[in-house]
N, C-alpha and C positions, 0 to 999 in steps of 0.2 A: 441639464436637459432632461425633461421628463418624457417618457414614451407612453402615449396613450393610444389605445386601439379600440375601435368600435366593437362592442360585444354582442353576442347573440345567445339565445337560450338562457337568459336570466343571469349570466355571469357579469360580475361587477367590473368596472374599468378603473380601479384605483391606480394612481400614479405610482411610479417606482419609489419605495421609501428612501430617505436620505442615506440610511446606513448601507444600502445596496447600490448607490449611484456609481461607485467605482466599479463594482462587478458588472453593472449594466453597461458602463463605458467599455469595459473589456469585451463584453459580448458583442457590442455594436461594431467594434473593430475587428470582429471575426477571429479572435484568437481561440486557441483550443481551451476547453474547460479542463483544468488540472485537478479537478476533484478526485482525490484518491488514485492518482495515476502519475506515471513518469512520462506522459506523452510530451515530446519535445515541441516547443513553440516555434517551429521553423517555417510555418507557412506565412505567406505575405498577406497583408490586409486585403479584404475584398471590397467590393463596391457596396456592401451593406444592403440596406433596405431598397436601394434604388433598382435592384434587380427583381424586386418582389412584385408580382402581379396581383392586383386586387380583384381578380375575376372570380374569387370564391374558392379556388383550389390553390393551396399554397405551393410555392416552389422554393428550393434552397437558394440562399443568396451566396455570393462568392463564386460565380461561375468561372471567373478567370483563374482562381486558385483551387478549384475543386480537385479532390483526390481520386485516384483510380482505386479499383478494388484491391489491388496489390498493396498500394500505399496504406490504405485503410487497414488492411490485414496486419501489416508491419506495426502500425501505430497500436493496434489493439494487442498484439503480442507483447511489445515492449512496455505497454502501459500496465500489464498484469505481472511482470517479472520484476521482483525487488527483494528486499530483505525477507519478506514472508516466505518466499521459496526456500531460502536457506534454513529456515526454522522447521520445515515440514518433516525431516527425519526424526526430530524430537517429538513432533506431534504424533507420528506413527507409533513411536515407542509408547506414548500415553494412551494409545487406543488398542495396540496389539498388531502384530504382523498381518493378521487377516482382517480384523475389524477396521484398521487404519485405512488401507486402500479402498475397501468397500464404502466407508464413510466419506472419504474424499470424493469418490465418484458420485455418491448421492448428493453431497453438498454442492459439487460442481453443476450437476444437472439442475438442481433447484436454484442456484444462483443465476445460471444462464436463463432459466425460465423467468426469473424476476427481472432480469435485464430486458427481456422480450416484452414483459408487461409494461415496463416504463416506456419503451419506445412506442407501443401500441397506444397508450394513454396520451403521450405527447402528440402523436399524430391526430388523435381525436380532437384535442383542443386546438391544434393548429388549423384544422379544417373549420371547427366551429367559430373560432375567433378571427379567421382570416389572417393569421400571423405566419411569418416564415419560420419562426423557431421559438421554442419555449424550453427553459432549462428545468433541472430537477425540482427546484424550489417552486418555480411558477406552476409546473404540472401539479404538484401536491396542492397548491393554493387553489387552482381552478377546480381540482377534484373535490375539494371540500365545498366550494361554492355551488357545485352542481348536485350535491347530495340532498335528500329530502328533509334532513333534520335542520331546523332553522337556527339552532344554537351554533352548529358547525358552520353554517353558511355565514353567520355574523362574525365568527372568529376564524375565518378562512386564512387570514394573513398569518395566523400562528403556524400554519403549515409550512410556509416559507421560512419562518424563523426557526422552526424545529429542524428543518433540513440544514439550514445554515449552521445551527448549533452543532449538529452531529458532524458536519463537514469540518468545522473548526476543530472539534475534539479529535476527529480522525486524523486530520493532517498534522496537528500539533503532536498527536500521539506517534505518528510516523517519524516526526523530528526527534522525539524522545528516543525512539528505537535506534535512530541513526547515531545519536550520541553514545548509547551503550555499545552498539556495534563497532563504532570507530575505536572506542576506548579498549574493548576486549581484544580486537585484532591487533592494533598497534602495540598494545602492552605485551602480547604474546610475541610478536616479531622483535621488539626492541630487547626483551628479556633473552631471547634466543641469540640475538646478535651480540649481546653483552656477555655471553658466556654463562648465563644462569641455566642453560639447558645442557644436559650431557646424555650419554647412553642413547645416542640417536638411532642406533639399529633397532632398538625396541620402542623407539618414539616415546620415551618417557621423559617427563619434565621433572628435574630435581632442583629445588631451589637452593642454591649455594650461598646466596647472600640476600639481605633484605631487598625487596623490590617495591617499586612505587605502586600505590593503590590505584585501581582502575578509575576511581573517581577523580584523582588528580590528573589523569589523562583527559577526562571530560573537561576539566577547567582549562587544561592546555589548549584544547580545541576551541573553546568558547570565543576568544577574540577573533580568531580566523573566521569562524562561522558568522559572527556579527558583521564583519567586514564584507563577507560574501552576500549577505541579505541586504546590504546597502545598495546592491545592484538592483534597480527597480525596472529596468528595461527588459522585456521578454526577448527582444532580439539578441541582446547580449547573453542572456541566460541560455538561448538555444545552442550557443557554442559549448557551454558547460554540459548541457544535456547530451549533445552528440558525443563528447568525450566520455561521459558517464556510460552511455550505452555501449561504446566500443569496449571499454575496460571491463564492464560486466559480462559481455559476451565471451571475451577471451577467458575471463576467469571461470565462467560456467562450463566452458569446454574442458578446461584443465580439471575441474572438480569431477566431472563425469569420467574423464580419462583415469582418474585415481580410484574412484570407488568401484569401478567394475572389475578391478584386478584382485584376484585371490579372495573372493567372498567366503567367509567362514561358513561352517555348517549352520543353517538356520534352525535346526531342530530344538536348540536350546532357547529360542525366543518364544514368548508366550503368544498364542494366536489372539487371545483377548486380554487386554490389560485390566487391572482393577477398575471398577466403575468410578472410583473417586478421582482418577486422573483423566477421565474422559472429558470433563468440562474444559480442562486445559487444552486438549486436543481441539475441541470445538473453537475455542477462541483463536488459536493459531491458524486453524484451517480457514475460518471466515475472514481473518486478517489478510490471508494470502489471496482469497478470491474477491475481496472487496474492490472491484473496479467498476462498479455500476455508474459512477459519476462521469465516465468518459464516453459512454455509449451514444448519448444524444448529440454531443459535438461531433463525434466521428460520423455518425449517420448523416448529419446536417451538411457536412462538407463533401460528401460523395457526389461524383458526376451522375451516377445512377443509384439513387438511394434504394430502389427496389431490390438491389442485390445485397443490401446490408444484412437482412436476416440470415442469409446463407453464410456471409462472411462471419457474422457473429457466432454461429454454431460451429463453423469449421475452426475459427480462431480460438474459441474457448475450448473446443475439443482438443486442440494442440496443447493449450495451456494445461488443461486437466491431465492429459497424458504425461506432460513434463512434471507436474506436481506429484503425481502418483509414483512415477519412475524414480525421481530424485528422493522422495520420501522413503520409498521401500528400499532402494539400493543403499541410501545412506545409513539406514537402520540396520540392514543386513550386514554392511561392512563394519560398523562400529558398535553394534549391539547396545548394551546397557550403558556404555561409555559416551554415547552421543551427547553433544552439548547444544546449547541454545542456537548456535549457528554452525553449520557443518564446516565452515572455514576454519573453526577453532579445533577441529579434529584432524586437519591436514598435518603432514610431517612438520616438525617444529625444530629445525636445526640449521645452523649456518657454518658448522665447523669445517675446517679444511683438513689436509692430510696430516699424518703423524710421521715425523722424521725417524722415529724409532723402529719402524717396520719396513718390510721389503717394498721394492718399487712396484712389483706386480700387485701386492695387496693394496698398496697406496693408490694405484690406478683404479682398482675396483671401488675403493672407498671414495675416491674423488668423483667418479661417476654417480655413486649413490648420493653423495653430498650435493652434487650439481642438480639432481633431481629434487632433493629436499629444499635446496635454495629456490628452485623453480616454484614449488608449492608455497614457499614463503612469499614469493613475488605475487602469487594468486591473491593472497590476503591483502597485500598492499594495493594491488590493482582494483579489487572489488571495493576496498575501503575508499580509494580515490573516487571511484564512481559514486559511492554513497555520499561522500563529502559534497560533491557538486550537485547531487540530486536533492540535497537538503534545501537549496534555494528554490528549486522547483516546487517541492512539496509545501514550502513555507509561503509560496505566493498566494495561494487561495485564502488562508486565514488572514493574511495581511490585507488583501483587498476587501475583506469583509469588516475587519475590525478597525483599521486605520482611518477610514473616512469618518467614522463616528467621532474620533477625537480631533481630527484635522478641521472638521467643519465648525468646531466650537472655539477656534482661536483666530486672531487676526492673520491676514494673509502673510505678513513678513515672518510669522512664527511657524508657518505650515511645514516647512522643510525640517526645522528642528524638532517639531513634534513628531513628524513622520519617522525620522531616524530614531528618536527616543523610544517611540512605541515598538519599532522593530527590534531595538536592543533589549527592551524589557521582555518581549515575547521570546526571543532566543534564550535569554537568561532564565525564563520560566521553564522552557523545555530542558535546559541543562539541570535545573534544580530538581525537576521531577525525575530525570534520569539518575541523578545522584541518590535520590530517595529510594528509587527502585533499580538498583544496579544489576539485577539479573535479567538478561536479555529475554529469556523464554517467558518470564512472567510479564514483562512489559508488552511483548507481542500479544500474549494471551489476554491481557487486560484490555488493551486497546481494541482488539478484535471483538471481545465480548461486549464491551460497553457501546461502541459507536458503529463498528462495521456491521454487526448483526442488525442494527436498526436500519441502516441505509440499504443493505443488501437483501434482507429477509423479511423484516417486519413491515416496513412502509410500503413497498411495491404491491403486495397483495391487498392491503387495505385500500390503496389507491385505486386498484381495479374495481373493487366493491363500490367505493363512493362514486366512481366515474360512470359505471355502467348499471348500477342498481336500478335507477329509474327507467332505464331502457330495456328492462326484462332480462337481467343476468340470470342464468340458469342456477338452480339450487346446487347442482354438482360443482359448478365453478365457485359458488360462494363457499361451499364446504371445503374445497381445495384451497382457496385463498386463506380461509380461517385457519386451517390446519398448518399451512406454512407460517403464518404470522404467530400462531401459538407456539410452534416449535422454535421459531426464532426468539420469541420472548423468553421461553424456558431456557434456551441456551444463553441469552443475555443475562438472566438472573443468576443461574447456576454457575455459569462461567465466570462472571464477575465475582461471585461469592468465593469460588474456589481459588481464584487468582489472588484476592485480597487475604484469604485465610492462609494461603501458602506464603504470602508476603509477611504476614504478622507472625505466624507459627510455622516457619519452614520445616519441612521434613528433613531427616538427616541426609546430607549431600553425599552422593556416591563418590568414590575415589576415582576421578577421571584420570586416565593414563596420559592425558595431554593437558592437565589442568594448568591454569595460569593464576590460580588464587594466590594473593599475597599473604594469606594467612595459613598456607599449607605448612 
């Protein structure tokens, strides 16, 4: 089915491309847009375009399943909290204990401003085209069609393709991060349980025997993740999403409970880190803040969309506070020993009591070990949540890529080709994770390459192309140009530094909780 809408203001009415038919179907069924987000698909289908009035002012479809302001706030919060949050303590280390929080605050403000720009431009085209909803790619395409440069108008469809490309890179990048995260955390837990960890009181890991490389753990997870992505129904995935959200919430609470205890003297930490590591901070920070793909679907499903700007600023204010607090507290607690995910710095011991010492000391040790086993369970809980979230993040690139291949085979081969492409995509994310087994570099690289484009570079340029012919002020143009230039500089420098560190890694510090198989 092709969706065609009468246009005004010189905008073209090209039909939906074949490669995006599956994504269009998903939108018509009124599911949430999972672009760079963990939002759970638990809402029921709406009545779609039947609720749309053609009187000239658009209204949201899906009145029967519209969300309240509180539900929208919860979706916004859980859509921005994932693996990027756990990497922020290392990001603060790469920027400095003073420069890190300040930079996170600035990036948060700019990212939220860009989200607001996207919503404003989407509203603009909904009104002009008399449409109930436009997604990120459509908004960029219509923005190019409305600008005064004829070449850009004639190639406006590349705006949608560009957004789809960066969405694919971002989402598959998230999946690569999940492979590394699962391997690192399970490796650490299993080694501790097998007795390869001792001296628990100092939380030191001593390798007593050869241990399995983390890349072998990635291969172990591969068949299970392949089976998981064979689930193609969003209704079934919503159950996994709910389980993931619960386990992550419990784990996050326990992480905070640990890192606020006995914080060492921060005077030994540098206020500003060397400039060479700052691009790595940028990549990790923008990876964490890259939730711009969720704002339009959330705003569209609200009962009263006029409240969305307030919810956006309040919700992202909470997210920014959470990011800054965990980043700072994690770095203050672990200092230079902080790892790519703060879960890897939690106590790493499963040992029980020692029969050779007194009962009283044994009792104290047992309480200590119970706490340490609790923190081990935090790693497992968060890992379980990340495991199930893989299918949610995988859904977006699958919906963009798979129709391209399925449409070129006979009908009786469609299911086989669908499953084959899914298997190949999961294997691709596993191979990339094996090639870049350092969690911090994977996060920084994904953030620099794709997240910076979606969150910082494209939205300001979109505002210029949308409103330039309507008399956009020079100050607004200068502001948008500055944001895009800074985003592009971060994109280039961050990508270069991540690749340079990958090719010629700097000497690794001796982590007190290291799980390296080559220690």
